Z-matrix of the N, CA and C atoms (Angstrom, degrees):
N
C 1 1.445
C 2 1.514 1 110.40
N 3 1.252 2 121.17 1 87.48
C 4 1.452 3 126.23 2 -168.47
C 5 1.581 4 104.40 3 -96.71
N 6 1.337 5 110.57 4 150.57
C 7 1.465 6 117.02 5 175.39
C 8 1.517 7 112.74 6 -73.41
N 9 1.231 8 122.63 7 153.08
C 10 1.418 9 129.29 8 177.97
C 11 1.505 10 112.91 9 -146.16
N 12 1.316 11 118.61 10 148.55
C 13 1.408 12 118.55 11 -178.26
C 14 1.552 13 112.07 12 -89.99
N 15 1.305 14 115.00 13 140.49
C 16 1.521 15 121.39 14 179.95
C 17 1.426 16 107.01 15 -140.53
N 18 1.309 17 118.52 16 151.28
C 19 1.467 18 126.24 17 170.28
C 20 1.484 19 111.01 18 -72.51
N 21 1.410 20 116.36 19 138.53
C 22 1.537 21 120.69 20 -169.85
C 23 1.602 22 100.88 21 -119.37
N 24 1.442 23 104.61 22 145.81
C 25 1.525 24 114.54 23 173.73
C 26 1.581 25 97.69 24 -132.41
N 27 1.288 26 115.07 25 88.73
C 28 1.524 27 119.67 26 172.76
C 29 1.525 28 110.11 27 -61.09
N 30 1.363 29 117.26 28 141.99
C 31 1.464 30 121.73 29 -177.44
C 32 1.531 31 107.15 30 -134.91
N 33 1.436 32 111.96 31 159.63
C 34 1.527 33 117.20 32 170.23
C 35 1.487 34 113.36 33 -83.66
N 36 1.349 35 118.82 34 23.17
C 37 1.518 36 120.76 35 179.26
C 38 1.584 37 106.00 36 -150.51
N 39 1.379 38 113.26 37 162.27
C 40 1.339 39 121.43 38 -179.65
C 41 1.458 40 111.54 39 -97.37
N 42 1.323 41 116.68 40 144.04
C 43 1.495 42 119.11 41 -176.37
C 44 1.690 43 97.65 42 -127.32
N 45 1.385 44 111.76 43 118.57
C 46 1.446 45 116.78 44 178.89
C 47 1.544 46 108.49 45 -83.64
N 48 1.376 47 111.66 46 159.93
C 49 1.521 48 113.48 47 168.93
C 50 1.471 49 111.10 48 -63.32
N 51 1.353 50 116.05 49 139.44
C 52 1.521 51 127.28 50 -178.12
C 53 1.501 52 111.16 51 71.52
N 54 1.247 53 119.90 52 15.19
C 55 1.563 54 125.47 53 172.38
C 56 1.557 55 103.69 54 -98.45
N 57 1.386 56 111.55 55 134.02
C 58 1.460 57 121.09 56 170.30
C 59 1.475 58 110.53 57 -99.03
N 60 1.387 59 119.39 58 127.53
C 61 1.502 60 116.98 59 175.67
C 62 1.551 61 105.57 60 -137.10
N 63 1.263 62 117.51 61 166.79
C 64 1.390 63 127.26 62 -179.05
C 65 1.640 64 108.88 63 -101.03
N 66 1.270 65 118.97 64 137.74
C 67 1.442 66 122.74 65 171.07
C 68 1.460 67 110.56 66 -127.33
N 69 1.469 68 116.00 67 147.58
C 70 1.361 69 123.25 68 170.62
C 71 1.418 70 110.74 69 -112.56
N 72 1.343 71 119.56 70 119.88
C 73 1.423 72 128.07 71 -176.16
C 74 1.501 73 112.15 72 -101.13
N 75 1.262 74 122.36 73 110.18
C 76 1.477 75 124.59 74 177.67
C 77 1.411 76 117.12 75 -130.18
N 78 1.319 77 124.24 76 -10.56
C 79 1.403 78 128.40 77 172.45
C 80 1.555 79 110.34 78 -74.38
N 81 1.358 80 116.34 79 134.61
C 82 1.422 81 121.73 80 177.04
C 83 1.529 82 114.67 81 -53.10
N 84 1.257 83 113.87 82 -38.15
C 85 1.601 84 118.25 83 -176.48
C 86 1.589 85 107.73 84 -65.66
N 87 1.336 86 114.25 85 -39.72
C 88 1.438 87 116.00 86 -178.85
C 89 1.539 88 114.93 87 -79.03
N 90 1.325 89 118.89 88 -28.66
C 91 1.369 90 125.16 89 165.30
C 92 1.609 91 112.21 90 -59.01
N 93 1.204 92 114.42 91 -39.93
C 94 1.453 93 124.30 92 174.95
C 95 1.547 94 109.11 93 -63.95
N 96 1.331 95 116.04 94 -43.85
C 97 1.528 96 122.09 95 174.53
C 98 1.473 97 110.04 96 -53.05
N 99 1.362 98 114.57 97 -52.72
C 100 1.508 99 119.01 98 -177.26
C 101 1.561 100 110.08 99 -61.03
N 102 1.267 101 118.11 100 -38.49
C 103 1.401 102 121.92 101 178.35
C 104 1.547 103 116.38 102 -61.72
N 105 1.305 104 109.61 103 -30.62
C 106 1.527 105 120.18 104 -172.71
C 107 1.589 106 109.01 105 -88.89
N 108 1.278 107 117.73 106 -11.75
C 109 1.537 108 118.80 107 -172.79
C 110 1.431 109 109.51 108 -64.63
N 111 1.351 110 119.17 109 143.35
C 112 1.532 111 124.67 110 174.89
C 113 1.483 112 111.71 111 -78.58
N 114 1.292 113 119.55 112 -166.43
C 115 1.433 114 123.31 113 -170.16
C 116 1.557 115 106.68 114 -75.38
N 117 1.348 116 123.39 115 -16.46
C 118 1.413 117 123.00 116 -178.30
C 119 1.557 118 105.79 117 -72.98
N 120 1.325 119 121.93 118 -21.13
C 121 1.447 120 124.88 119 179.87
C 122 1.468 121 111.75 120 55.26
N 123 1.320 122 115.31 121 42.16
C 124 1.524 123 123.06 122 177.84
C 125 1.576 124 112.05 123 -115.20
N 126 1.287 125 109.81 124 147.95
C 127 1.511 126 121.08 125 163.97
C 128 1.524 127 106.76 126 -151.79
N 129 1.387 128 110.34 127 178.96
C 130 1.493 129 113.95 128 -176.34
C 131 1.448 130 115.65 129 -124.12
N 132 1.300 131 118.52 130 163.60
C 133 1.504 132 116.91 131 -178.52
C 134 1.471 133 103.61 132 -138.68
N 135 1.432 134 115.96 133 163.65
C 136 1.513 135 123.45 134 178.27
C 137 1.514 136 100.67 135 -150.45
N 138 1.375 137 118.46 136 161.70
C 139 1.324 138 122.65 137 175.86
C 140 1.488 139 112.33 138 -81.26
N 141 1.305 140 118.90 139 137.03
C 142 1.415 141 122.26 140 175.79
C 143 1.512 142 107.85 141 -76.33
N 144 1.405 143 114.66 142 126.54
C 145 1.414 144 116.05 143 173.56
C 146 1.479 145 120.74 144 -74.47
N 147 1.349 146 113.16 145 -40.40
C 148 1.457 147 121.25 146 -179.95
C 149 1.554 148 108.67 147 -147.89
N 150 1.291 149 112.19 148 142.34
C 151 1.545 150 114.48 149 178.06
C 152 1.501 151 111.00 150 106.81
N 153 1.400 152 118.70 151 -161.59
C 154 1.399 153 123.77 152 -168.04
C 155 1.518 154 109.20 153 -124.49
N 156 1.291 155 116.59 154 148.89
C 157 1.379 156 123.58 155 173.91
C 158 1.597 157 115.86 156 -59.98
N 159 1.252 158 112.59 157 -34.60
C 160 1.498 159 121.51 158 -172.31
C 161 1.477 160 107.73 159 -94.38
N 162 1.330 161 119.14 160 133.32
C 163 1.496 162 124.39 161 167.81
C 164 1.430 163 114.79 162 93.86
N 165 1.400 164 122.14 163 -18.45
C 166 1.490 165 121.34 164 177.55
C 167 1.578 166 106.74 165 91.13
N 168 1.360 167 109.94 166 -177.04
C 169 1.499 168 118.91 167 177.84
C 170 1.511 169 110.46 168 82.67
N 171 1.442 170 120.48 169 11.83
C 172 1.379 171 123.09 170 -173.78
C 173 1.625 172 108.69 171 -88.06
N 174 1.276 173 117.25 172 163.50
C 175 1.469 174 123.87 173 171.25
C 176 1.616 175 107.38 174 -101.89
N 177 1.227 176 115.91 175 139.73
C 178 1.499 177 119.66 176 -170.27
C 179 1.502 178 110.88 177 -128.53
N 180 1.301 179 115.58 178 144.43
C 181 1.460 180 120.54 179 169.98
C 182 1.484 181 115.30 180 -74.24
N 183 1.383 182 116.08 181 158.66
C 184 1.419 183 123.83 182 -171.26
C 185 1.539 184 113.87 183 -89.80
N 186 1.350 185 116.81 184 -1.57
C 187 1.479 186 119.84 185 -175.24
C 188 1.551 187 103.42 186 -116.04
N 189 1.312 188 116.44 187 135.19
C 190 1.494 189 120.12 188 178.42
C 191 1.506 190 111.86 189 -152.51
N 192 1.355 191 111.62 190 -159.42
C 193 1.418 192 119.56 191 -168.74
C 194 1.463 193 109.13 192 -142.75
N 195 1.287 194 127.21 193 134.32
C 196 1.407 195 130.06 194 175.00
C 197 1.586 196 106.77 195 -81.84
N 198 1.258 197 116.07 196 135.18
C 199 1.505 198 127.72 197 -171.45
C 200 1.479 199 110.82 198 -114.50
N 201 1.247 200 115.73 199 135.93
C 202 1.604 201 122.15 200 176.36
C 203 1.461 202 102.38 201 -114.45
N 204 1.426 203 115.41 202 135.62
C 205 1.373 204 119.51 203 174.39
C 206 1.523 205 111.16 204 -86.32
N 207 1.327 206 112.37 205 127.28
C 208 1.537 207 118.08 206 -176.04
C 209 1.409 208 114.70 207 -114.38
N 210 1.413 209 116.15 208 -8.39
C 211 1.438 210 120.97 209 174.83
C 212 1.443 211 109.71 210 -164.37
N 213 1.377 212 117.64 211 148.34
C 214 1.484 213 118.96 212 -172.59
C 215 1.517 214 105.34 213 -155.95
N 216 1.339 215 117.95 214 141.08
C 217 1.364 216 125.16 215 169.40
C 218 1.530 217 111.47 216 -154.43
N 219 1.362 218 113.40 217 159.23
C 220 1.475 219 119.48 218 -176.14
C 221 1.522 220 110.22 219 -109.75
N 222 1.247 221 119.90 220 143.81
C 223 1.456 222 125.72 221 176.51
C 224 1.553 223 110.91 222 -97.67
N 225 1.237 224 112.74 223 168.26
C 226 1.511 225 122.03 224 -175.63
C 227 1.584 226 108.59 225 -74.65
N 228 1.297 227 111.66 226 -17.59
C 229 1.523 228 118.40 227 -178.66
C 230 1.640 229 110.46 228 -90.51
N 231 1.185 230 117.82 229 4.00
C 232 1.441 231 123.69 230 177.98
C 233 1.526 232 112.48 231 85.89
N 234 1.360 233 120.60 232 13.80
C 235 1.426 234 121.81 233 173.99
C 236 1.505 235 111.71 234 -89.86
N 237 1.348 236 115.59 235 160.65
C 238 1.472 237 120.47 236 171.41
C 239 1.478 238 109.04 237 -119.11
N 240 1.308 239 111.59 238 127.60
C 241 1.520 240 119.70 239 177.46
C 242 1.538 241 109.29 240 -96.25
N 243 1.244 242 115.48 241 123.65
C 244 1.489 243 119.36 242 -176.25
C 245 1.686 244 106.44 243 -117.28
N 246 1.301 245 110.28 244 146.01
C 247 1.442 246 120.47 245 162.01
C 248 1.595 247 106.54 246 -113.90
N 249 1.268 248 112.60 247 124.30
C 250 1.500 249 115.65 248 -175.11
C 251 1.574 250 105.79 249 -129.83
N 252 1.328 251 112.20 250 151.70
C 253 1.444 252 119.70 251 -179.10
C 254 1.523 253 107.52 252 -122.31
N 255 1.442 254 119.61 253 127.18
C 256 1.415 255 121.44 254 174.40
C 257 1.589 256 114.21 255 -62.06
N 258 1.178 257 112.49 256 137.06
C 259 1.498 258 118.37 257 173.06
C 260 1.457 259 112.88 258 -110.47
N 261 1.333 260 117.43 259 -121.76
C 262 1.514 261 116.34 260 -175.48
C 263 1.583 262 110.61 261 -84.19
N 264 1.397 263 109.74 262 155.22
C 265 1.439 264 118.16 263 170.58
C 266 1.544 265 112.94 264 -65.41
N 267 1.351 266 112.58 265 153.38
C 268 1.562 267 112.06 266 174.39
C 269 1.469 268 109.05 267 -145.59
N 270 1.304 269 112.34 268 164.27
C 271 1.443 270 119.64 269 174.83
C 272 1.450 271 111.76 270 -118.84
N 273 1.273 272 120.53 271 130.86
C 274 1.451 273 126.06 272 -179.23
C 275 1.489 274 112.33 273 -87.88
N 276 1.340 275 115.99 274 109.41
C 277 1.428 276 122.24 275 -173.55
C 278 1.488 277 116.25 276 -87.79
N 279 1.419 278 113.70 277 -30.56
C 280 1.464 279 119.92 278 176.35
C 281 1.537 280 109.30 279 -159.12
N 282 1.357 281 110.89 280 136.80
C 283 1.532 282 114.52 281 173.73
C 284 1.510 283 105.14 282 -88.87
N 285 1.434 284 111.98 283 144.45
C 286 1.467 285 124.55 284 179.52
C 287 1.567 286 106.45 285 -102.34
N 288 1.253 287 118.15 286 178.37
C 289 1.509 288 125.29 287 172.55
C 290 1.488 289 107.56 288 -55.76
N 291 1.383 290 115.10 289 133.25
C 292 1.494 291 117.72 290 178.21
C 293 1.561 292 113.59 291 -76.56
N 294 1.302 293 117.31 292 -8.70
C 295 1.435 294 118.00 293 170.40
C 296 1.339 295 117.84 294 -75.75
N 297 1.382 296 123.29 295 132.29
C 298 1.455 297 122.91 296 -7.11
C 299 1.534 298 118.07 297 -81.90
N 300 1.394 299 113.13 298 -5.62
C 301 1.510 300 120.85 299 175.09
C 302 1.430 301 108.99 300 -150.62
N 303 1.364 302 121.91 301 162.89
C 304 1.499 303 121.69 302 175.74
C 305 1.611 304 111.70 303 -49.75
N 306 1.354 305 112.90 304 143.22
C 307 1.444 306 114.20 305 177.90
C 308 1.596 307 102.02 306 -151.50
N 309 1.270 308 113.60 307 149.55
C 310 1.571 309 120.18 308 -175.70
C 311 1.483 310 111.69 309 -145.32
N 312 1.254 311 115.21 310 151.20
C 313 1.569 312 122.09 311 162.37
C 314 1.473 313 108.37 312 -86.41
N 315 1.399 314 114.49 313 124.57
C 316 1.435 315 114.94 314 -178.19
C 317 1.655 316 106.91 315 -131.18
N 318 1.373 317 106.83 316 173.73
C 319 1.447 318 115.62 317 178.52
C 320 1.570 319 111.09 318 -148.28
N 321 1.206 320 121.32 319 145.49
C 322 1.389 321 124.95 320 175.49
C 323 1.533 322 114.08 321 -55.24
N 324 1.389 323 118.16 322 134.01
C 325 1.474 324 122.99 323 -175.28
C 326 1.526 325 111.23 324 -92.76
N 327 1.345 326 118.08 325 -9.71
C 328 1.513 327 117.95 326 178.58
C 329 1.447 328 110.36 327 59.55
N 330 1.365 329 119.18 328 55.12
C 331 1.434 330 124.41 329 -175.70
C 332 1.503 331 114.32 330 -86.55
N 333 1.370 332 118.10 331 -9.21
C 334 1.439 333 119.47 332 -171.10
C 335 1.639 334 109.67 333 -123.35
N 336 1.402 335 111.27 334 30.27
C 337 1.411 336 113.85 335 174.42
C 338 1.549 337 110.45 336 -89.57
N 339 1.271 338 123.19 337 144.49
C 340 1.466 339 124.70 338 -176.04
C 341 1.430 340 116.81 339 103.24
N 342 1.363 341 115.30 340 162.82
C 343 1.448 342 120.87 341 -178.22
C 344 1.497 343 112.04 342 -98.84
N 345 1.372 344 114.70 343 126.95
C 346 1.443 345 119.21 344 178.41
C 347 1.498 346 112.82 345 -71.56
N 348 1.364 347 113.25 346 132.98
C 349 1.471 348 123.69 347 179.20
C 350 1.589 349 107.88 348 -71.00
N 351 1.359 350 116.99 349 113.16
C 352 1.407 351 120.72 350 -168.64
C 353 1.570 352 109.21 351 -65.96
N 354 1.372 353 117.58 352 -37.67
C 355 1.401 354 118.46 353 179.81
C 356 1.540 355 112.35 354 -66.64
N 357 1.275 356 120.13 355 -37.81
C 358 1.429 357 129.89 356 -179.07
C 359 1.570 358 103.29 357 -69.36
N 360 1.290 359 120.07 358 -40.66
C 361 1.492 360 120.21 359 179.95
C 362 1.502 361 110.38 360 -64.95
N 363 1.444 362 115.83 361 -41.35
C 364 1.430 363 120.20 362 177.25
C 365 1.542 364 115.34 363 -63.42
N 366 1.302 365 112.38 364 -43.37
C 367 1.509 366 116.53 365 -179.21
C 368 1.533 367 112.08 366 -68.74
N 369 1.322 368 115.20 367 -33.33
C 370 1.484 369 120.91 368 179.66
C 371 1.460 370 109.17 369 -67.76
N 372 1.385 371 119.02 370 -45.08
C 373 1.491 372 125.21 371 177.45
C 374 1.534 373 109.50 372 -56.53
N 375 1.273 374 115.00 373 -41.14
C 376 1.461 375 118.82 374 -170.64
C 377 1.639 376 106.49 375 -76.07
N 378 1.326 377 115.58 376 -29.52
C 379 1.446 378 122.61 377 179.59
C 380 1.487 379 106.41 378 -72.76
N 381 1.353 380 122.08 379 -44.88
C 382 1.419 381 126.74 380 179.67
C 383 1.595 382 108.63 381 -57.66
N 384 1.368 383 113.56 382 -51.44
C 385 1.385 384 117.14 383 -173.74
C 386 1.562 385 111.02 384 -60.65
N 387 1.406 386 117.39 385 -44.15
C 388 1.356 387 120.62 386 175.62
C 389 1.519 388 117.53 387 -60.63
N 390 1.366 389 114.39 388 -35.24
C 391 1.405 390 119.07 389 -178.96
C 392 1.648 391 110.14 390 -72.13
N 393 1.277 392 113.04 391 -38.70
C 394 1.472 393 119.68 392 171.95
C 395 1.423 394 117.02 393 -59.21
N 396 1.335 395 112.81 394 -40.18
C 397 1.460 396 118.63 395 -176.16
C 398 1.520 397 109.35 396 -75.92
N 399 1.315 398 121.29 397 -32.38
C 400 1.574 399 126.39 398 170.90
C 401 1.539 400 107.46 399 -63.66
N 402 1.354 401 113.58 400 -48.92
C 403 1.392 402 119.10 401 -173.27
C 404 1.579 403 110.94 402 -55.30
N 405 1.325 404 111.33 403 -38.53
C 406 1.485 405 118.47 404 -177.17
C 407 1.440 406 109.91 405 -62.28
N 408 1.352 407 120.40 406 -27.97
C 409 1.477 408 121.54 407 179.34
C 410 1.577 409 115.79 408 -83.47
N 411 1.367 410 112.47 409 -27.18
C 412 1.417 411 119.42 410 -175.02
C 413 1.555 412 105.41 411 -93.14
N 414 1.286 413 119.31 412 -50.39
C 415 1.430 414 118.59 413 -169.47
C 416 1.566 415 105.12 414 -136.43
N 417 1.427 416 117.11 415 73.48
C 418 1.363 417 121.24 416 -179.95
C 419 1.479 418 116.97 417 -55.67
N 420 1.460 419 111.86 418 -38.73
C 421 1.497 420 116.33 419 178.73
C 422 1.504 421 116.33 420 -61.19
N 423 1.361 422 113.88 421 -21.14
C 424 1.486 423 115.65 422 177.10
C 425 1.529 424 115.56 423 -97.53
N 426 1.287 425 117.99 424 -3.96
C 427 1.407 426 123.15 425 -177.52
C 428 1.551 427 111.96 426 -100.82
N 429 1.346 428 118.53 427 85.72
C 430 1.358 429 123.34 428 -170.61
C 431 1.585 430 104.58 429 -78.98
N 432 1.285 431 112.22 430 136.44
C 433 1.506 432 121.89 431 178.19
C 434 1.597 433 108.11 432 -56.43
N 435 1.231 434 120.08 433 131.30
C 436 1.437 435 120.66 434 179.38
C 437 1.598 436 109.83 435 -112.51
N 438 1.292 437 119.71 436 124.19
C 439 1.473 438 121.63 437 169.86
C 440 1.494 439 111.49 438 -100.41
N 441 1.327 440 115.50 439 30.07
C 442 1.528 441 118.53 440 179.92
C 443 1.444 442 109.91 441 -69.24
N 444 1.386 443 116.34 442 126.68
C 445 1.458 444 127.67 443 179.15
C 446 1.667 445 105.13 444 -85.14
N 447 1.203 446 116.66 445 109.77
C 448 1.504 447 119.84 446 -177.26
C 449 1.551 448 111.79 447 -66.54
N 450 1.322 449 118.87 448 128.51
C 451 1.361 450 124.06 449 -175.09
C 452 1.548 451 110.36 450 -76.70
N 453 1.292 452 116.75 451 147.98
C 454 1.466 453 125.02 452 176.53
C 455 1.433 454 113.69 453 -71.75
N 456 1.373 455 116.56 454 -22.32
C 457 1.481 456 123.49 455 178.24
C 458 1.458 457 108.26 456 -73.00
N 459 1.315 458 121.73 457 115.90
C 460 1.519 459 124.81 458 177.32
C 461 1.556 460 115.95 459 -47.64
N 462 1.375 461 116.51 460 -44.90
C 463 1.381 462 117.58 461 -174.01
C 464 1.544 463 110.19 462 -74.87
N 465 1.373 464 119.75 463 -27.15
C 466 1.477 465 120.38 464 173.50
C 467 1.517 466 110.70 465 -72.77
N 468 1.294 467 113.43 466 -39.39
C 469 1.496 468 118.60 467 178.58
C 470 1.507 469 112.02 468 -62.74
N 471 1.296 470 114.61 469 -39.73
C 472 1.447 471 116.71 470 173.90
C 473 1.509 472 115.81 471 -52.16
N 474 1.327 473 115.58 472 -51.31
C 475 1.478 474 121.98 473 176.70
C 476 1.614 475 110.26 474 -59.95
N 477 1.350 476 118.97 475 -41.08
C 478 1.294 477 123.72 476 179.03
C 479 1.475 478 117.23 477 -58.79
N 480 1.452 479 112.46 478 -40.78
C 481 1.436 480 116.43 479 172.28
C 482 1.468 481 117.38 480 -67.56
N 483 1.305 482 113.81 481 -25.14
C 484 1.531 483 117.65 482 174.68
C 485 1.506 484 109.41 483 -69.75
N 486 1.385 485 118.64 484 -38.20
C 487 1.434 486 121.01 485 -178.30
C 488 1.431 487 112.70 486 -71.82
N 489 1.402 488 116.00 487 -28.53
C 490 1.434 489 120.74 488 -177.66
C 491 1.693 490 115.61 489 -80.73
N 492 1.282 491 107.29 490 -19.06
C 493 1.503 492 113.29 491 -174.91
C 494 1.588 493 116.91 492 -74.80
N 495 1.315 494 116.98 493 116.23
C 496 1.517 495 115.29 494 175.54
C 497 1.552 496 111.39 495 -62.86
N 498 1.325 497 112.70 496 113.31
C 499 1.473 498 119.98 497 175.33
C 500 1.464 499 116.72 498 -157.31
N 501 1.186 500 115.15 499 163.43
C 502 1.507 501 119.78 500 179.51
C 503 1.444 502 115.72 501 -62.17
N 504 1.417 503 115.07 502 160.53
C 505 1.494 504 114.97 503 179.86
C 506 1.552 505 109.22 504 -69.30
N 507 1.298 506 121.24 505 -28.32
C 508 1.340 507 125.58 506 175.73
C 509 1.526 508 111.68 507 -62.54
N 510 1.314 509 115.69 508 -48.67
C 511 1.464 510 122.50 509 175.01
C 512 1.523 511 114.53 510 -61.74
N 513 1.375 512 114.17 511 -34.73
C 514 1.540 513 121.42 512 174.95
C 515 1.456 514 104.89 513 -61.28
N 516 1.263 515 120.86 514 -49.67
C 517 1.502 516 120.43 515 -173.94
C 518 1.564 517 107.54 516 -64.31
N 519 1.309 518 118.12 517 -42.93
C 520 1.526 519 117.97 518 -178.81
C 521 1.579 520 107.63 519 -58.29
N 522 1.369 521 117.27 520 -40.26
C 523 1.454 522 117.06 521 178.27
C 524 1.434 523 111.32 522 -64.74
N 525 1.284 524 116.02 523 -45.55
C 526 1.587 525 117.58 524 -179.15
C 527 1.517 526 111.19 525 -57.57
N 528 1.258 527 110.23 526 -40.14
C 529 1.594 528 113.24 527 -178.80
C 530 1.495 529 114.87 528 -62.28
N 531 1.288 530 123.19 529 -25.71
C 532 1.422 531 124.00 530 179.82
C 533 1.486 532 112.44 531 -66.89
N 534 1.359 533 114.71 532 121.96
C 535 1.428 534 115.86 533 -177.65
C 536 1.538 535 111.11 534 -85.04
N 537 1.233 536 119.02 535 -26.65
C 538 1.542 537 124.13 536 -177.64
C 539 1.554 538 106.37 537 -88.43
N 540 1.409 539 115.90 538 129.23
C 541 1.454 540 117.78 539 -177.50
C 542 1.514 541 112.52 540 -65.54
N 543 1.445 542 115.12 541 -29.97
C 544 1.496 543 113.24 542 -177.83
C 545 1.516 544 109.98 543 -76.71
N 546 1.268 545 117.36 544 -32.40
C 547 1.486 546 120.59 545 172.87
C 548 1.448 547 113.59 546 -63.75
N 549 1.381 548 114.93 547 -35.94
C 550 1.484 549 122.71 548 176.74
C 551 1.578 550 107.08 549 -64.40
N 552 1.372 551 117.50 550 -47.26
C 553 1.512 552 121.10 551 -177.98
C 554 1.532 553 107.13 552 -62.02
N 555 1.290 554 115.66 553 -47.05
C 556 1.489 555 118.20 554 -177.98
C 557 1.578 556 111.39 555 -58.10
N 558 1.230 557 117.34 556 -39.03
C 559 1.494 558 116.95 557 -179.87
C 560 1.462 559 113.28 558 -75.82
N 561 1.338 560 119.49 559 -28.69
C 562 1.490 561 121.87 560 170.03
C 563 1.519 562 113.20 561 -67.00
N 564 1.279 563 114.47 562 -38.60
C 565 1.562 564 120.25 563 172.61
C 566 1.492 565 107.87 564 -60.62
N 567 1.286 566 121.24 565 -44.98
C 568 1.464 567 124.72 566 -178.80
C 569 1.480 568 108.47 567 -59.27
N 570 1.383 569 115.12 568 -51.07
C 571 1.432 570 121.54 569 -173.94
C 572 1.600 571 110.96 570 -63.25
N 573 1.384 572 108.99 571 -38.14
C 574 1.450 573 113.41 572 179.81
C 575 1.526 574 112.19 573 -61.20
N 576 1.350 575 118.74 574 -43.88
C 577 1.369 576 129.24 575 177.37
C 578 1.571 577 111.84 576 -55.70
N 579 1.303 578 113.80 577 -49.32
C 580 1.510 579 119.48 578 177.65
C 581 1.465 580 111.91 579 -62.06
N 582 1.419 581 116.12 580 -47.98
C 583 1.496 582 118.96 581 -179.03
C 584 1.457 583 112.29 582 -67.99
N 585 1.368 584 120.59 583 -27.75
C 586 1.454 585 118.50 584 176.18
C 587 1.428 586 111.93 585 -67.91
N 588 1.323 587 117.45 586 -39.72
C 589 1.476 588 120.99 587 176.83
C 590 1.434 589 112.58 588 -61.21
N 591 1.413 590 120.77 589 -38.63
C 592 1.398 591 125.10 590 -178.36
C 593 1.464 592 109.13 591 -66.08
N 594 1.407 593 119.85 592 -44.44
C 595 1.520 594 122.98 593 179.65
C 596 1.525 595 110.00 594 -67.60
N 597 1.341 596 117.56 595 -36.49
C 598 1.466 597 114.63 596 -179.83
C 599 1.537 598 110.85 597 -65.63
N 600 1.384 599 118.01 598 -36.21
C 601 1.492 600 119.94 599 176.43
C 602 1.560 601 107.84 600 -69.26
N 603 1.225 602 122.43 601 -34.14
C 604 1.486 603 119.41 602 177.57
C 605 1.603 604 110.61 603 -65.57
N 606 1.371 605 112.80 604 -39.13
C 607 1.434 606 115.26 605 -177.20
C 608 1.556 607 106.20 606 -68.49
N 609 1.240 608 121.25 607 -44.54
C 610 1.500 609 129.99 608 177.44
C 611 1.618 610 107.18 609 -50.72
N 612 1.206 611 115.70 610 -44.96
C 613 1.512 612 123.97 611 -174.11
C 614 1.566 613 106.16 612 -72.84
N 615 1.323 614 119.59 613 -43.06
C 616 1.492 615 120.58 614 179.03
C 617 1.554 616 109.36 615 -66.46
N 618 1.365 617 115.99 616 -31.63
C 619 1.493 618 117.19 617 179.62
C 620 1.529 619 117.46 618 -78.51
N 621 1.352 620 111.82 619 -14.00
C 622 1.520 621 118.35 620 -179.46
C 623 1.513 622 109.47 621 -67.03
N 624 1.277 623 121.35 622 130.94
C 625 1.391 624 125.40 623 178.15
C 626 1.594 625 109.10 624 -64.58
N 627 1.275 626 115.34 625 136.01
C 628 1.511 627 122.74 626 178.59
C 629 1.530 628 112.22 627 -84.97
């Protein structure tokens, strides 16, 4: 498992493996990154620990995700719109010079080794569905409709459940950092229980006569 260099696009959000997200590229350094990509059309991302996405000088976490460009278009304002899909987990072993854009030495984290507990997978899926249903009652504007087709592969489905769970960025990072898929599912279950209680209290407050 050797280290290799990859271009990096640190973000203020977590991207899970098998999750598809949209990115808007407007900084010159990241336009240069896109121009320099090879035929694989891959680069990596990690969560910014402190600082801002724009302009550099940020502090970054050492766990991230390889991204694959699956769609791309340019706007009349000089921006590039990307659709990217998360691939494998990675560990950043060393940051290189940011010129002309962030780069790092990384290695595979082996996050999909082991067999998924079918019962745990089922209970986590039920918890995620219940939480999203309650979220739609409390914060309908935050609960985007999902047309995600769940994979038959238990490992892929585990990541899909992570992406569908309403949780904070900090919790997303904790989930991404779990190597074992069953530990990941157990943490998502725990987060769902906590968030469910939060939403129930919000509903109770909204129902209280003023």
